[in-house]
C-alpha positions in Angstrom: 36.0 11.8 10.5 35.4 8.4 9.5 33.9 7.1 12.9 31.8 9.9 13.1 30.5 9.5 9.1 29.8 5.8 10.4 27.9 6.9 13.6 25.4 8.9 11.4 24.6 6.0 9.4 23.4 4.1 12.7 19.9 3.1 13.2 17.7 1.8 15.8 14.7 -0.3 16.6 13.0 0.2 19.4 10.1 -2.5 20.5 7.6 -1.5 23.1 5.3 -4.1 24.9 2.8 -2.8 27.1 0.2 -4.5 29.3 -1.9 -7.1 27.6 -5.2 -6.6 26.4 -7.9 -9.1 28.1 -11.5 -9.2 27.8 -13.2 -11.8 30.0 -10.4 -13.8 30.6 -9.4 -13.9 26.9 -6.3 -12.4 25.4 -6.9 -10.1 22.8 -3.5 -8.8 22.1 -0.7 -10.4 24.0 2.7 -7.9 23.3 4.9 -10.3 25.0 4.3 -12.5 22.4 4.5 -10.1 19.5 7.7 -8.5 20.6 9.5 -12.2 20.9 8.3 -13.0 17.3 9.4 -9.4 15.8 12.6 -10.4 18.2 13.9 -13.0 15.6 13.1 -11.0 12.3 16.7 -9.8 11.1 17.3 -5.8 11.8 17.9 -5.3 8.3 14.5 -6.4 7.1 12.8 -4.5 10.0 14.8 -1.4 9.3 14.6 -2.0 5.6 18.2 -0.8 5.5 21.8 -2.6 6.1 23.6 0.0 7.8 24.7 -1.0 11.4 21.7 -0.8 13.9 21.1 -1.3 18.0 18.1 -3.3 19.1 16.1 -2.2 22.3 13.4 -4.7 23.9 11.2 -3.2 26.7 8.5 -5.9 28.1 7.4 -5.7 31.2 8.1 -2.1 32.4 6.4 -0.4 34.9 7.8 3.1 35.3 7.1 5.5 32.1 9.6 7.3 32.7 12.2 4.5 31.7 10.1 3.9 29.2 10.5 7.6 27.9 14.0 7.7 28.6 14.5 4.6 26.0 12.4 6.2 23.7 14.6 9.5 23.8 17.4 7.6 23.1 16.4 6.0 20.0 14.8 9.2 18.7 18.4 10.5 19.4 20.0 8.1 16.7 20.9 9.6 13.6 19.7 6.9 11.4 16.4 5.0 10.6 14.3 4.1 13.6 11.8 1.8 13.9 9.5 2.0 16.7 7.3 -0.9 17.5 4.5 -0.7 20.6 1.7 -3.1 21.4 -0.7 -3.3 24.5 -3.8 -1.8 25.6 -4.7 1.8 25.4 -6.7 3.4 27.9 -7.6 6.7 28.8 -6.7 9.2 32.1 -10.7 9.9 32.7 -9.6 13.1 34.8 -7.8 14.8 31.6 -9.0 13.0 28.8 -5.3 11.7 27.5 -4.3 8.3 25.6 -1.9 6.3 27.4 -0.2 2.9 26.6 -0.8 0.9 29.7 2.4 -0.7 31.6 2.5 -3.5 33.3 0.2 -3.4 36.4 -1.6 -0.2 35.1 -5.0 0.3 36.7 -7.9 2.7 35.5 -7.1 4.3 38.8 -3.4 4.6 38.4 -3.3 5.2 34.5 -1.7 8.8 35.4 1.1 7.7 36.9 1.5 3.8 35.5 1.0 4.8 32.3 2.8 5.9 29.0 1.5 9.1 27.8 0.6 8.9 24.1 1.6 12.8 23.8 5.2 12.0 24.8 5.7 9.6 21.8 5.0 12.2 19.1 7.0 15.0 21.6 10.2 12.6 21.0 9.9 11.9 18.0 9.2 15.6 16.6 12.7 16.8 15.4 13.5 13.9 13.9 13.9 14.4 9.8 11.1 13.7 7.9 11.7 9.8 6.2 13.7 8.5 8.9 11.4 7.2 11.4 8.3 4.3 11.1 5.8 3.7 13.8 4.2 0.5 13.8 1.2 -0.2 16.3 -0.3 -3.0 17.1 -3.1 -2.3 19.8 -6.3 -3.0 21.4 -8.5 0.0 22.6 -10.4 -0.3 26.0 -14.0 1.1 26.3 -12.9 4.3 28.2 -10.4 5.0 25.3 -12.5 3.8 22.3 -14.7 6.7 22.0 -12.0 9.6 22.6 -10.3 7.3 19.4 -13.8 7.5 17.3 -13.9 11.5 18.1 -10.6 12.0 16.8 -10.7 9.8 13.6 -7.7 8.5 13.9 -4.3 8.2 16.8 -2.2 11.2 16.7 1.1 10.8 16.4 4.5 12.9 15.5 3.9 14.3 11.6 7.5 13.6 10.8 6.9 9.7 11.8 5.6 7.4 9.2 2.7 5.8 11.4 1.0 2.1 10.2 -0.8 -0.2 12.6 -4.0 -1.1 13.9 -6.0 -0.9 16.6 -9.0 -3.1 17.7 -11.8 -2.1 19.4 -13.1 -3.3 22.9 -15.4 -6.6 22.7 -13.7 -8.7 20.3 -13.4 -12.1 21.1 -9.4 -11.9 21.0 -6.5 -14.3 19.7 -5.4 -15.9 23.0 -1.6 -15.7 23.7 -0.2 -15.8 20.6 1.2 -13.4 18.3 -1.8 -11.3 17.0 -2.8 -11.6 13.2 -1.5 -8.4 12.0 1.9 -8.3 13.8 2.0 -12.1 12.7 1.2 -11.2 8.7 3.7 -8.2 8.7 6.1 -10.7 9.8 5.5 -13.2 7.4 5.4 -10.6 4.2 8.8 -9.9 5.5 10.1 -13.4 5.2 7.9 -14.4 2.1 8.8 -11.7 -0.3 11.9 -12.1 -2.5 12.3 -8.1 -2.5 11.7 -6.4 0.7 8.7 -4.5 -0.2 8.5 -0.7 1.2 6.3 -0.5 4.7 3.2 0.8 3.2 2.8 -2.4 0.8 3.6 -4.6 3.6 1.2 -2.9 5.6 -1.9 -3.4 3.3 -0.8 -6.9 3.1 -0.8 -7.7 6.7 -4.0 -5.8 7.6 -5.8 -7.8 4.1 -4.7 -11.2 5.6 -5.1 -10.4 9.5 -9.1 -10.8 9.8 -9.4 -8.4 11.7 -12.5 -7.3 14.2 -15.6 -4.9 12.3 -14.5 -1.4 13.0 -11.0 -1.7 13.8 -9.2 1.8 12.9 -6.3 1.4 10.5 -3.6 3.6 10.5 -3.0 6.1 8.2 -6.5 6.2 7.7 -8.0 6.8 4.3 -8.3 10.7 4.9 -4.5 10.7 5.9 -3.4 9.0 2.8 -5.1 11.0 0.7 -3.6 13.9 2.0 -0.1 12.8 1.7 1.7 14.8 -0.9 2.5 12.9 -4.2 6.3 12.0 -4.7 8.9 9.9 -3.9 8.3 6.8 -1.9 9.2 6.5 2.1 13.3 7.3 2.8 15.1 4.0 1.4 12.8 2.3 -0.1 11.9 1.3 -4.0 8.9 2.9 -5.9 6.0 0.8 -5.1 2.0 1.2 -5.1 0.7 4.9 -4.9 -0.3 5.3 -1.2 -3.9 5.4 -1.9 -3.7 2.5 -4.0 -1.7 0.1 -1.9 -4.0 1.4 1.4 -6.3 -1.1 3.4 -7.8 -4.5 3.3 -6.4 -6.9 0.5 -9.3 -8.8 0.3 -10.4 -8.1 -2.9 -14.0 -7.5 -2.6 -14.6 -10.9 -0.7 -17.9 -12.6 -1.1 -18.9 -13.8 2.2 -21.6 -16.1 2.5 -21.4 -19.6 4.7 -20.7 -17.9 8.2 -21.5 -20.5 10.9 -25.1 -20.3 11.8 -26.3 -19.3 7.9 -27.2 -21.2 4.9 -24.4 -22.0 2.7 -25.4 -24.3 -0.5 -21.5 -24.5 -1.1 -18.5 -22.8 -2.3 -17.0 -21.9 1.0 -13.5 -23.0 -0.3 -14.0 -20.5 -3.1 -15.0 -17.5 -0.6 -11.5 -18.8 1.0 -9.9 -18.6 -1.8 -10.9 -14.6 -2.3 -10.2 -13.9 1.3 -6.8 -14.8 0.6 -6.5 -12.6 -2.1 -6.3 -15.2 -4.7 -7.9 -13.9 -7.8 -7.3 -14.2 -11.2 -4.0 -12.0 -12.4 -6.3 -10.7 -15.2 -8.3 -8.9 -12.6 -5.5 -6.3 -11.7 -5.7 -3.9 -13.4 -3.1 -0.6 -13.9 -4.4 2.6 -11.9 -2.8 6.2 -12.0 -1.0 7.5 -8.7 -5.2 8.3 -7.7 -7.1 5.3 -7.1 -10.2 6.8 -9.2 -8.3 7.0 -12.8 -8.5 3.3 -13.7 -6.0 3.8 -16.5 -2.3 3.7 -15.5 -0.3 6.1 -17.9 2.8 4.9 -16.5 1.9 1.1 -16.5 2.9 0.3 -13.3 0.6 -2.5 -11.8 -1.4 -1.0 -9.0 -4.4 -3.1 -7.2 -7.2 -0.6 -6.1 -9.1 -3.3 -3.9 -6.9 -3.0 -0.7 -8.0 0.9 -0.9 -11.4 0.1 -1.7 -11.8 -2.5 1.1 -10.1 -0.1 3.5 -12.7 2.6 2.9 -15.7 0.3 3.1 -14.1 -1.2 7.2 -13.7 2.5 7.9 -17.1 3.1 7.5 -16.9 5.1 4.2 -19.4 3.1 2.0 -20.8 5.3 -0.3 -16.8 6.3 -1.2 -15.9 2.5 -1.7 -18.9 1.6 -3.7 -18.4 4.4 -6.1 -14.5 3.8 -6.4 -15.6 0.4 -7.0 -18.4 1.2 -9.6 -15.5 3.4 -11.5 -13.3 0.7 -11.7 -16.5 -1.8 -13.0 -17.3 0.8 -15.7 -14.0 0.7 -16.8 -13.6 -3.0 -16.9 -16.8 -3.4 -19.2 -15.3 -1.1 -21.4 -11.7 -2.9 -21.7 -12.8 -6.8 -21.2 -16.5 -6.7 -22.3 -20.2 -7.4 -19.6 -19.4 -11.0 -19.9 -15.5 -11.1 -19.2 -14.4 -12.7 -15.7 -13.0 -9.4 -15.1 -16.1 -8.0 -15.3 -17.5 -11.0 -12.6 -15.2 -10.3 -10.6 -16.2 -6.8 -10.0 -19.3 -7.2 -10.0 -18.7 -9.8 -6.8 -16.7 -7.0 -5.6 -19.5 -4.5 -5.6 -21.8 -7.2 -4.5 -19.8 -7.8 -1.2 -19.2 -3.8 -0.7 -23.2 -3.8 -0.9 -23.5 -6.5 2.1 -20.6 -4.4 4.2 -22.4 -1.7 4.0 -25.9 -3.5 4.9 -27.5 -2.9 1.5 -28.7 -6.6 1.3 -31.5 -5.9 -1.0 -28.5 -4.4 -3.2 -26.1 -7.3 -2.4 -29.1 -10.1 -3.4 -29.4 -8.8 -6.8 -25.5 -8.2 -7.7 -25.1 -12.1 -6.3 -27.9 -13.7 -8.0 -26.6 -12.0 -11.3 -23.3 -13.0 -10.8 -24.4 -16.8 -9.9 -26.5 -16.4 -13.4 -23.8 -15.4 -15.5 -20.9 -17.6 -13.9 -23.7 -20.6 -14.4 -24.0 -19.7 -18.1 -20.4 -20.5 -18.5 -19.4 -22.7 -15.6 -20.6 -25.9 -14.2 -24.1 -25.6 -11.7 -20.9 -27.5 -9.4 -18.2 -25.0 -9.8 -17.2 -23.5 -7.0 -17.3 -19.7 -7.9 -21.4 -20.7 -8.7 -21.9 -22.3 -5.6 -20.1 -19.2 -3.9 -22.8 -16.7 -5.7 -25.4 -18.6 -5.0 -24.7 -18.8 -1.7 -23.9 -15.1 -1.2 -27.0 -14.2 -2.7 -29.1 -16.5 -0.6 -27.5 -15.4 2.7 -28.0 -11.7 1.9 -31.8 -12.3 0.8 -32.1 -13.8 3.9 -30.9 -10.6 5.9 -33.4 -8.6 4.2 -36.2 -7.2 6.3 -37.8 -4.9 3.9 -40.6 -7.5 2.6 -41.2 -5.9 -0.5 -37.7 -6.0 -1.3 -37.5 -9.9 -0.7 -40.5 -10.8 -2.2 -38.8 -8.6 -5.5 -36.0 -10.7 -5.4 -36.9 -13.8 -4.1 -38.3 -15.4 -7.6 -34.7 -14.6 -9.6 -32.8 -15.9 -6.6 -34.9 -19.3 -6.4 -34.9 -20.0 -10.2 -30.9 -20.0 -9.5 -30.9 -21.8 -6.7 -33.1 -24.7 -8.8 -30.7 -25.0 -11.4 -27.8 -26.3 -8.8 -28.3 -29.7 -8.0 -25.6 -30.5 -6.0 -27.8 -27.9 -3.5 -29.1 -29.1 -0.2 -32.5 -29.1 -1.2 -33.4 -27.6 2.6 -32.4 -24.7 1.5 -34.0 -24.4 -1.6 -37.1 -25.1 0.5 -36.7 -22.8 3.0 -36.4 -20.0 0.2 -39.6 -21.5 -1.1 -41.2 -21.4 1.7 -40.4 -18.0 2.6 -41.5 -16.2 -0.4 -44.7 -18.2 -0.1 -45.2 -16.5 3.0 -44.4 -13.1 1.7 -46.9 -13.2 -1.2 -49.5 -14.4 1.2 -49.2 -11.7 3.3 -49.9 -8.2 2.6 -46.9 -6.3 2.1 -47.1 -2.8 3.7 -45.8 0.7 1.9 
């Protein structure tokens, strides 16, 4: 009886590396490197459990039936299970079925050499809820991406918690090293004093990974919203509500100073925001639903990852509306000139930039710059960062009327920065002069 009880508590980690995703001879996702990095992480940290566990590595497998048998064995474990998959997703064009490419898979052989994605869900379907985690670091090729866009997600077993990213085709790639998402997942496990729950680790990893635009982040915001409220995942301490923890933890990143664009300064300020290093006072408590700013239970939960996740998934209207709710809450709580209010204005400005609303983004960044300039030195990185954001967004304005409207206030801000490269101010003046001389159509 004792041996049976011990066996019932045994866990399993299954790490599967498919074929590398390559674009123009540049590796986008290197599954073997990802498995090697995960292989040195202690199993208790991966599983979030101290019970005895087995680990299986599958790297370079060519036969989908071999992978299926390993998956079936892992699914039969009575304890917690982590399945990690990395590689390239493609489609069997005849049946329009998703496959994980294994070693040697080609477009012509995918039906025989790829792992059908539906096998994963079928093997995990009967496992008890709360014991299974699926972690994905994938790239979709040109055949698979339209199907994923059609689905809006990556189907998997409803009994499993699924976390991960699927990057789109056409991005430059990160070479043969460990991909950003997996690397930052590992770093979160190593750096956190107490092991966070999986959703929290996922949110922080997504936020730090600098994912390509359009990346499919799982679970999607819609799937998180559909989750029933209740206890946290099996074996984890209560953490942030899924809706509040989900997404990219950039905290509304001001993003001027990109290569080839005007950058009056403040690039380091931008990087600090991108790393999530924002003042603690900007973190306000939230309820179980991120649209309700005041948290009754007093738990510290940050809505910014969720807001950024909405924006990166293309739901710009929802992201902007939620950010405005929080800004109004901060204005009521801390006042219009508070650092918290300025921070949320920066978040709204960057959301407008992400949505392509450069008119609103220019006005917001210019307003932030004026507010900061009233209390900070003209050489402060935050001031120069706001001016850089305003100038960049103004240069992207194609509507001549909107550019002529916002130009004068922007130039007044730029004039107040003595350390500004004079060429940027001169170019802005020249453009505004041309706009004022040219008749502006309706």
